[in-house]
N, C-alpha and C positions, 0 to 999 in steps of 0.2 A: 159270165166270167168276171165282169166288173164288180157285181155284187159279191161274188165269191171272194174276190181279193179283199174286199172290206171286211167280210166276215172272218176270213182266215187271219187277217192282221189282228182283229179283235181277240180271236181265240188264242193267239200267241202272247198276248200282253201279260206282263208281270208287275208286281209291286216292287220287285228288286231292281234298282236302277241299272246295274250291270247287265242283268239278264234281259231287261227291256231293250237296252242298247244293242245287245247281240241279236235278239230276235228281229229287231228292225233291220239290222244288217242282212239277216237271212232273207227277209222279205224282198229287199232290194236286189238280191242276186238270183231270184227265182228264174228258172229256165223256161222251157217251152210250155209248161203246165199241161202236158199231154194227159196225165193221169186224171186230174179233175175233169178234163174234157170227156174222157171215156165214161166217167161217172154220169155226167149230165146228158150226154148223147144216148147212153144206154137207158137212162131213165125216160127220156123223151120218146124213145122208140116204143116203150111199153106202156107209158101212161103220162101223167102230168107231174112235172117237176114240183117238189114241195120242200118244206123245211127239213124233212128227214133226208132228202137228197143232198141238200147243202151240208148238213152235218156229216153225211157219209163222205162227201168230197173233202171236207176239212179233216176228217179222221184219217183218210188215206194219205193226205198230204202231210199231216203232222207226223204220222208214223214213218212215212217215206223219208221225210226230212231228217228225222231222228237217226234212221239207218245210214243216211249219207254222212251225217256228222261223225258217227262212229266209224264208218268205213274209212274216212280220211285219216282217222287216228291209226287204225289198223294198218293202212297202207303207207303211213308216213308221208301222206300227200299234203302239200302246202298250197295247192291251187285247185279250184273247181270253177268251171265255166269262165276262165279268164280272170277270176278274182281270188284273193287269198281265202284259204279255208279257215274255219273257226279255230282249229288247233294251231294254225300258223300265226294268227293274231293274238290269241288268248291262251295258248298252250294246252296240253292234253287234259290236264285235270279239269279245267273249266269246260272244255269241249265235251268231255264225258258227261259232266253234270247237265250241260245244255241238252244233250241227246236224251238223257233220262227225263229231263223236264218236259220236253216235247212229247215223249212217250206217255208220260203221266197225264198231260193235258188231253191227249187223244182218248185215253181210257176214261177219264172223268167226263169228257164231253158226251161219250156214249152212255155211261152209267147214269149220269144226271138226267138223260132224256129217255132212258129205258130202250136204247137202240141195241139190244143184246144181240139180235140177229146180225146187224151190220158189224158189230164188234167181233163176233165170232168169225165172220168172213175175213176181216182184215188181220186178225190175230193169227189165223191159220196161214195166211200169206207170209207174215213175218217169221213164223216158225219155219216154213219151207225155205225162205230166203236164207236163214241162218244155216239150215242143213245143207243147202246147195253150196254155200260159200265154204263150209267146212269140208265137204266132199271134194270140192275143187282144190283146196289147199292140200288135202291128203294125197290126192292123185297126182298133183303137179310135182310133188317131190320125186316121184319115180318116172314121170313122163310116160305113164302107161294108160292114158285115158282112151277108151274105145269110143266109137260113135254112140253106142247105146248109153254109156256113162255120160258122155258129153250132153246128150239130150236130157238125161235125168238132171244134170247140173243146171242147165239153162231153164228147164221147165220149173225148177224150184227157185233158182236164184233171180231170174228176171221175169219169166212169164207169169209166175204166181201172183205178182202184185198187179199187173195189168188185168189178169183174170179176175182178181178180187174187185178191181175198179168197176168192171162191167157187171159183176154179180151184185155189188153194192148199189149201183145205180138202178138196176132193174128191180132188185129186192125192195128198194125204197118206195116204189110206186106199184108193185105187183107182187102178190103173194103166191102166184102160180109157180111152183118150184121147177116145173119142166122148162118154162121160159127162162127162169133165173139160171138154171144149169146150162141151157143153150148159150146164154150170153157169157157165162163164166168160161165155157169152152171156146167161144169166139175170142175172148180176151187172151186165153192161153195160146191159141194159134198165132195171134198177132204178136204176142210177146216173144214167141220162139223166133218168128221172122225178124222181129226187131233186133234180137240179140245176134242172129247170124249176120244181119246187115252191119251191126256194130263190129263184128269180127272182120268183115271185109273192109271197113273204113280204115283198118290198120294198114292196109296196103295202098291207101290213097296218098296224095301229095300233101304239102305243108298247109294247103288251104282247107283241109278237112277238119282242122281243129284237134287232130290227134296225131302224134308223131308216127311216122312210118316205121313199122316193126316194133312198136312199143310192147305188144303182147309177147313177141318172141324174146325181147330183152328181159321181160319179167317171167319167162318160162311158162307162159300160159298156153295150154293146149286148146286151140280153137279149131273149128270145123275144117277150114282150108288145110291146116297142117295135119290134122288127124286123117283126113281123106288121102292126102298126098302120101303120108307114111304107109297107109294101108295098101297102096299101089306100087310101093317101091320094093326093090330087092333087099335082102337082108343086109348086105354091105352098105347100100345107100342109106337104109334106115339107121344103122349103127353110126354112120358118119354124121348124119344130120342131128341125131340125138346128142352125140358127143359135142357138136358145135354149140347147140342150145345150152347144154349143161355146163360146158367148160370154156368155150371159145367165143361166146356170143358178142363179147366186147372187142374182139380183135378186128382189125381193118379187113373189110371184104367179107366177113362172116355173115353179116345180116343179109347182104345182097345174095349170097350163095343160097341161104335158106329160102328167101323170097323167090328166087328163080326156080329152085327145086319145087316149091309149092305150085308155081304157075305151070311148070312143065308137066307136073303130075295131076293137072286138072283140078287142083284144090279149090281155086276160085270159081271155075265154071260149075263145079258140083255144088258149091255153097249157094250160088245164084239159083240153081235149079231147086234147091231145098227152100229157098225164100219164096219162090213162085208156088211151090207145092203147098206151103202153109198159108200163103195169101189166098189161094183158091179154096182151101178148106174153111178159112174164116169167112170169105164172101159167100160160100155155099150156105152157111148158117144164116147169114143175113137174108138170104133169098126166101127163108121161111116166114119173114115178117112183111107186112104190107108196106107199100111205097110211102115215104114221108121225107120231109126235110132232114129229120134226124138220121134216117137210114142212109140218105145220100151223104150226109156229113161223116158218118161212120165209114162209109166206103172211101171217102176222100182222106180220112185220117189213116186208114189202112195204107192207102197209096203213099201218103207222106212218110210213114214209118219205114217203107222199103226203098223210097227214092231219095231220102234225105242225104245231104252231103256231109253232115257232121252230127 
């Protein structure tokens, strides 16, 4: 990871002073770096980490960072990980161009090194992320997301990128497509569990790093709410949807929705689903021989579902 950080910083460099200043700021505010870890650990599980693995990890992180920069613009968000977003400091026009720049750097890194297979894997993930986000926006307007649609959204919006990390890592060291597909599926299961856990963090306290009820305030249909509504009477369902649509900012409304979700087992059900996808992910790892990389992947799975923020 130390070497990756150096290579990633180099990959982002620009001859334009303003752009170089902004990319340095982006490097400083990097988060847990889970996605590059999935690339390296998946590679180590199947073979020997090489230059192609590093390029794959950089590609993933460049494209992921580009989507985050653009997401902040779309969401009118001025903060990320406790620091100002790019659009907050340099306004939307520059932020859009920075996201485009990062995207182009990732594409060129792959094309210059003939990493066409890796580029295809990550580009497919970015396509799915866009489709998932648009589907969520479309469905959120009517608050009519079913559980099947919810899983389609998070499979595309969140899980596809973690799946591509595992596929990129394994593909960089192993041409056995069956093993690559197994690791892609492993990443998808982990990504689904990760997103459900993120849904549940919305019901935590102020120490989680995410405001309690933020998803409800933004009219986001997450699994705890979807399950609770599916087990409610017609009148209860109408009342809760009306609160979320029209009265979510009124005093006591948020608490009423949260209590409704708890009473109708939305949180319990979501925890059960996390365990379900965790076990499916670990079952795939059982097909591979014991190693430090396998153990680290198991630990990373545990971290994704036990994290507090």
